[in-house]
C-alpha positions as CSV (number, residue, x, y, z in Angstrom):
1,M,-4.9,10.0,-2.4
2,F,-7.9,8.1,-3.7
3,G,-9.2,9.5,-7.1
4,G,-12.4,7.5,-7.4
5,S,-13.7,4.1,-8.5
6,V,-15.9,2.6,-11.2
7,V,-17.4,-0.8,-11.9
8,D,-16.7,-2.4,-15.3
9,S,-19.3,-5.0,-16.3
10,Y,-17.2,-7.3,-18.5
11,S,-16.5,-4.7,-21.3
12,H,-13.6,-6.8,-22.4
13,G,-15.1,-10.2,-21.4
14,S,-14.0,-12.5,-18.6
15,T,-10.6,-13.5,-19.9
16,L,-8.4,-10.4,-20.1
17,T,-5.0,-9.6,-21.5
18,Q,-2.7,-6.9,-20.3
19,A,-3.9,-4.8,-23.2
20,D,-7.5,-5.3,-22.0
21,L,-6.5,-4.1,-18.5
22,A,-5.0,-0.9,-19.9
23,G,-8.0,-0.5,-22.2
24,I,-10.5,-0.7,-19.4
25,I,-8.7,2.0,-17.5
26,A,-8.1,4.2,-20.7
27,A,-11.8,4.0,-21.6
28,R,-12.8,5.2,-18.1
29,I,-10.4,8.1,-18.3
30,V,-11.7,9.1,-21.8
31,T,-15.3,9.1,-20.5
32,G,-14.3,11.2,-17.4
33,E,-15.3,8.4,-15.0
34,L,-11.7,8.3,-13.7
35,P,-9.3,11.3,-13.5
36,Q,-6.3,11.3,-15.7
37,D,-3.3,11.3,-13.4
38,P,0.1,10.4,-14.8
39,S,1.5,10.2,-11.3
40,G,-1.4,7.9,-10.1
41,I,-1.6,4.2,-10.0
42,Y,-4.8,2.7,-11.3
43,V,-5.9,-0.6,-9.8
44,V,-8.1,-3.3,-11.4
45,L,-9.6,-5.7,-9.0
46,T,-11.7,-8.6,-10.5
47,S,-14.5,-10.9,-9.5
48,S,-13.7,-14.6,-9.1
49,D,-15.0,-15.4,-12.6
50,V,-12.5,-13.1,-14.4
51,T,-9.0,-14.2,-15.3
52,V,-5.9,-12.7,-17.0
53,A,-4.2,-14.8,-19.7
54,D,-1.6,-13.2,-21.8
55,G,1.2,-15.3,-23.3
56,A,3.2,-16.9,-20.5
57,T,1.3,-14.8,-17.8
58,Q,-1.9,-16.4,-16.4
59,F,-3.7,-15.5,-13.2
60,C,-3.7,-18.5,-10.8
61,L,-1.0,-20.4,-12.7
62,T,1.9,-17.9,-13.0
63,C,0.7,-14.9,-10.9
64,C,-1.8,-13.5,-8.5
65,N,-1.2,-10.0,-9.5
66,L,0.7,-8.0,-12.1
67,H,1.5,-4.5,-13.1
68,G,1.8,-2.6,-16.4
69,S,1.3,0.6,-18.2
70,G,-0.9,2.2,-20.8
71,E,-1.4,5.5,-22.5
72,V,-4.4,7.8,-23.0
73,F,-4.4,11.1,-24.7
74,G,-0.7,10.7,-25.3
75,T,0.0,10.5,-21.6
76,P,1.3,7.3,-20.0
77,F,-0.4,5.7,-16.9
78,R,0.6,2.9,-14.6
79,Y,-1.7,0.1,-13.3
80,A,-1.8,-2.9,-11.0
81,F,-4.1,-5.9,-11.4
82,V,-5.1,-8.1,-8.5
83,G,-7.3,-11.2,-9.2
84,N,-9.9,-12.5,-6.9
85,A,-8.3,-15.2,-4.8
86,A,-11.5,-17.2,-4.5
87,R,-10.8,-18.4,-8.1
88,C,-7.7,-20.2,-6.9
89,P,-7.4,-20.2,-3.1
90,S,-4.6,-22.8,-2.9
91,D,-2.4,-20.6,-5.2
92,C,-3.4,-17.0,-4.3
93,A,-4.6,-17.4,-0.7
94,S,-2.4,-20.2,0.5
95,Q,-1.7,-18.3,3.8
96,F,-5.3,-18.9,4.7
97,Q,-5.6,-22.6,3.8
98,G,-7.1,-24.4,6.8
99,V,-7.1,-21.2,9.0
100,A,-9.2,-18.2,9.4
101,S,-8.3,-14.9,7.8
102,P,-8.1,-11.6,9.8
103,N,-11.3,-10.1,8.4
104,A,-13.2,-13.3,7.9
105,N,-13.1,-13.0,4.1
106,F,-10.1,-15.0,2.8
107,A,-10.4,-13.8,-0.8
108,A,-10.6,-10.1,0.2
109,D,-7.8,-10.6,2.8
110,A,-5.6,-12.3,0.2
111,M,-6.4,-9.6,-2.4
112,V,-5.2,-6.9,0.1
113,A,-1.9,-8.7,0.5
114,W,-1.5,-9.0,-3.3
115,L,-2.5,-5.3,-3.7
116,A,0.2,-4.2,-1.3
117,H,2.6,-6.5,-3.2
118,A,1.6,-5.0,-6.6
119,L,1.8,-1.4,-5.5
120,N,5.3,-2.0,-4.2
121,E,6.3,-3.4,-7.6
122,V,4.7,-0.4,-9.5
123,V,6.6,2.1,-7.3
124,T,10.0,0.4,-7.4
125,N,9.8,-0.8,-11.0
126,P,7.1,1.1,-12.9
127,T,8.5,0.7,-16.4
128,F,10.2,-2.7,-15.9
129,R,13.6,-0.9,-16.3
130,A,14.0,0.1,-12.7
131,W,14.6,-2.1,-9.6
132,Y,15.0,-5.8,-10.0
133,D,17.7,-8.2,-8.9
134,R,20.1,-10.2,-11.1
135,Y,17.5,-13.0,-11.3
136,G,14.8,-10.6,-12.6
137,L,12.9,-10.6,-9.3
138,E,11.2,-7.3,-8.4
139,N,11.3,-5.9,-4.8
140,S,8.2,-7.6,-3.5
141,E,8.9,-10.8,-5.4
142,K,12.1,-11.4,-3.3
143,C,9.9,-11.8,-0.2
144,E,6.8,-13.4,-1.7
145,G,5.0,-15.7,0.7
146,T,6.9,-14.4,3.8
147,F,4.9,-12.5,6.4
148,G,7.4,-12.0,9.3
149,P,6.3,-11.7,12.9
150,T,2.6,-12.1,13.4
151,Q,0.1,-11.9,16.2
152,T,-3.1,-13.7,16.8
153,V,-6.2,-11.6,16.6
154,I,-9.9,-12.5,16.7
155,N,-11.7,-11.9,13.4
156,P,-15.3,-10.7,13.0
157,D,-16.5,-14.3,13.1
158,G,-14.9,-14.8,16.5
159,Q,-12.1,-17.0,15.1
160,P,-8.4,-16.6,15.9
161,A,-6.4,-15.4,12.9
162,E,-2.9,-14.3,12.2
163,S,-2.1,-10.6,11.5
164,N,1.0,-8.5,11.0
165,L,-0.5,-5.1,10.5
166,K,-3.4,-3.1,11.7
167,F,-5.0,-0.1,9.8
168,G,-7.8,1.6,11.7
169,Q,-9.9,-1.2,13.1
170,R,-8.9,-3.8,10.6
171,N,-6.1,-6.4,10.8
172,Y,-4.2,-7.6,7.8
173,L,-1.6,-10.3,6.9
174,L,0.6,-8.6,4.3
175,Q,3.7,-10.1,2.6
176,Q,7.0,-8.5,3.5
177,N,9.1,-6.5,1.0
178,W,12.8,-6.4,0.3
179,V,14.8,-3.9,2.2
180,N,17.8,-3.2,0.1
181,S,20.3,-2.2,2.7
182,K,23.7,-3.8,3.6
183,K,23.1,-7.5,2.7
184,G,19.3,-6.9,2.3
185,H,16.4,-8.6,4.0
186,C,12.7,-9.1,4.1
187,A,10.6,-6.9,6.4
188,L,7.4,-5.0,6.7
189,N,9.2,-1.7,7.1
190,V,12.8,-0.4,6.9
191,S,13.3,-0.2,10.6
192,Q,12.9,-4.0,11.1
């Protein structure tokens, strides 16, 4: 269920830390611009001039998305960050290098793929004490960069593009996730 959206105009600058991400969300909850929902997942999507740099974590160099938690009014919340792939297309939109994207917007298409990836991580490992393998990889990290079977579609610019999922009238190329059954495998759903 979608609870609303707001635009933040660089309240914490253009280089953010994970504390900044949580602070942006907390401030919007405090002002009533976003509902307080301890079961919800808040998502921060950035423009291409914004980065996250926090210790060893840096958007474009070590990650294209991340997740974390914060607290407001004594109640914890969870969030996901997805950076704009136009900032570093060879790192965060590599699946579209030299080819068209399904919706004719490679940055937005890549961000959708990373958003699905991040939401899976938040659900399966919300507090970093839940699901991860013996190497420390979270569910969606085990299949990062894999897309499974695809089909060719024609994007809005009339170009052929690869897709593996369709929602409504839009096609997407989403990364697979780990299915933890028997020996385990990467798939888009558990029936694959």
